C-alpha positions in Angstrom: 121.2 -40.3 25.8 119.4 -41.0 29.0 116.2 -39.6 27.4 116.2 -42.1 24.8 116.0 -44.7 27.7 112.6 -46.7 27.5 111.9 -45.8 24.1 110.4 -49.1 21.9 112.8 -51.6 20.5 111.3 -50.9 17.2 112.6 -47.2 17.4 116.4 -48.3 17.6 115.5 -50.6 14.8 114.3 -48.0 12.5 117.6 -45.5 13.7 120.1 -48.3 12.6 118.2 -49.1 9.3 117.9 -45.1 8.8 121.7 -44.8 8.8 122.5 -48.0 6.5 119.7 -46.5 4.1 121.0 -42.7 4.1 124.9 -44.1 3.5 123.4 -45.4 0.2 121.3 -42.5 -0.8 124.3 -40.1 0.0 126.2 -41.8 -2.7 123.8 -41.2 -5.5 122.4 -37.4 -4.4 126.0 -36.2 -3.5 128.1 -38.3 -6.1 126.0 -39.4 -9.3 127.0 -36.1 -11.3 130.8 -36.9 -10.9 130.0 -40.5 -11.4 128.3 -39.6 -15.0 131.0 -37.1 -15.9 134.1 -38.7 -14.7 133.6 -42.2 -14.6 130.7 -43.3 -17.0 131.5 -40.5 -19.9 135.6 -40.6 -18.3 135.4 -37.0 -19.1 137.7 -34.3 -17.2 136.2 -31.1 -15.8 139.7 -29.5 -15.9 140.6 -30.5 -19.3 141.2 -27.4 -22.2 137.9 -26.2 -23.6 136.8 -27.9 -26.7 138.6 -31.1 -25.9 137.2 -34.5 -26.2 137.4 -34.7 -22.1 135.8 -31.8 -21.9 133.0 -32.7 -24.4 132.4 -36.0 -22.9 132.3 -34.2 -19.2 129.7 -31.5 -20.6 127.7 -34.8 -22.0 127.9 -36.7 -18.6 126.5 -33.4 -16.9 123.8 -33.2 -19.2 122.7 -36.7 -18.7 123.1 -36.4 -14.9 120.7 -33.2 -15.2 118.2 -35.0 -17.4 118.2 -38.2 -15.1 117.7 -35.8 -12.1 114.4 -34.9 -13.7 113.4 -38.2 -14.3 113.9 -39.2 -10.8 112.2 -36.4 -9.3 109.0 -37.5 -11.4 109.5 -41.2 -10.2 109.9 -39.7 -6.3 106.7 -37.8 -6.8 104.6 -41.0 -8.2 106.4 -43.5 -5.7 105.6 -41.2 -2.8 102.0 -40.9 -3.8 101.8 -45.0 -4.5 103.3 -45.4 -0.8 101.1 -43.4 0.9 97.8 -44.8 -0.7 99.2 -48.1 0.1 99.5 -47.3 3.7 96.3 -45.7 3.5 93.9 -48.2 1.2 95.9 -51.6 2.3 96.6 -53.4 5.5 100.1 -54.2 4.2 102.5 -54.0 6.7 104.8 -50.8 6.5 108.2 -52.8 6.4 106.5 -54.9 3.6 106.5 -51.4 1.4 109.6 -50.1 2.5 111.7 -53.1 2.2 111.3 -53.3 -2.0 112.1 -49.9 -1.8 115.7 -50.7 -0.2 116.3 -53.7 -2.3 115.7 -51.8 -5.5 118.3 -49.3 -4.2 120.9 -52.5 -3.2 120.3 -54.0 -6.8 121.0 -50.4 -8.7 123.9 -49.8 -6.8 125.7 -53.1 -7.4 125.0 -52.6 -10.8 126.4 -49.0 -10.6 129.4 -50.6 -9.0 130.1 -53.7 -11.3 127.9 -53.5 -14.4 127.3 -50.5 -15.7 130.9 -49.2 -16.9 130.3 -46.7 -19.7 126.7 -47.4 -20.8 125.2 -44.1 -20.4 121.6 -45.4 -20.9 122.2 -47.9 -18.2 123.5 -45.4 -15.7 120.6 -43.1 -16.4 118.1 -45.9 -15.6 120.2 -46.8 -12.5 120.4 -43.4 -11.4 116.4 -42.7 -11.5 115.6 -46.1 -9.8 118.1 -45.3 -7.1 115.5 -42.6 -5.7 113.3 -45.4 -4.4 115.1 -45.7 -0.9 115.3 -42.2 -0.2 111.2 -41.7 -0.9 110.8 -44.6 1.3 113.1 -43.5 4.0 111.0 -40.0 4.3 107.7 -41.9 4.4 107.8 -44.9 6.4 110.0 -44.5 9.4 108.8 -41.2 10.2 105.0 -42.5 10.0 105.6 -45.5 11.8 107.0 -43.3 14.9 103.9 -40.9 14.8 101.5 -44.1 14.6 103.4 -45.9 17.5 103.3 -42.8 19.6 99.5 -42.1 19.2 98.9 -45.6 20.1 101.2 -45.0 23.1 99.4 -41.7 24.3 95.9 -43.5 23.9 97.3 -46.3 26.4 98.2 -43.2 28.7 102.0 -43.9 28.2 104.3 -40.5 28.0 106.1 -39.9 24.8 108.4 -37.4 23.1 107.6 -37.6 19.3 109.9 -34.4 18.6 112.6 -36.5 20.1 112.0 -39.5 18.5 111.8 -37.5 15.1 115.3 -35.8 15.9 116.8 -39.2 16.5 115.7 -40.2 12.9 117.1 -37.2 11.5 120.4 -37.5 13.3 120.9 -40.9 11.8 120.1 -39.2 8.4 123.3 -37.1 9.1 125.3 -40.1 10.4 124.8 -42.0 7.2 125.9 -39.3 5.3 129.1 -38.9 7.1 130.2 -42.5 6.9 129.4 -42.1 3.1 131.9 -38.8 2.9 134.6 -40.4 5.2 134.8 -43.7 3.5 135.0 -41.8 -0.1 137.6 -40.0 0.8 139.5 -42.9 2.4 139.4 -44.4 -1.1 140.2 -41.5 -3.1 143.6 -41.6 -1.0 144.5 -45.0 -3.0 142.4 -44.6 -6.3 141.9 -41.9 -8.8 137.9 -40.4 -8.8 137.0 -42.2 -11.9 137.6 -45.5 -10.3 136.7 -44.4 -6.6 133.3 -43.6 -7.4 132.1 -47.0 -8.6 133.4 -48.2 -5.1 131.3 -45.9 -2.9 128.2 -47.3 -5.0 129.3 -50.8 -4.3 129.4 -49.4 -0.4 125.9 -47.9 -1.0 124.7 -51.6 -2.3 126.3 -53.2 0.7 124.5 -50.8 3.2 121.1 -51.1 1.6 121.4 -55.0 1.8 122.2 -55.0 5.6 
């Protein structure tokens, strides 16, 4: 912790935001498949083969797979757009990052409160949920690199590797918080009802 002293205030702000963003990202990355199968389609992985619940589970997983492919395509396109905006315009990075996080907050709240068993709506939310993750990979690390380049030009001693490591650690912290909260929720609710709650948590984290 001594090595973190004296770093720019912006870095601490970025680290805090990174933690919150990755609480939300983890909900979608790790639990979206179960959400489709158990909550949206009301399927059951352990149901007898050929039963209605087993078929619903399979359909949910198919939709998750399709949504994942669309999500990857959107991530690629949005990453290119973000890079272009950063390089070709004078927009401040926060003005690009904030809408990405806002989209994540909106779709997370929709998943928790509105989607229910609407499969097409669920897929739309799932695809759009990639935006905060895309922003979190492009903008915070780019800001750190830019700040350190400026500091080096001013003759200041910087540690880019340490600052990048701090941001990566914040990703892990956000992941662990999400896993822990869901585990606590599952102590009181069945998985089908617990999963929408973790998306509400994601919405709150993105909003903060």
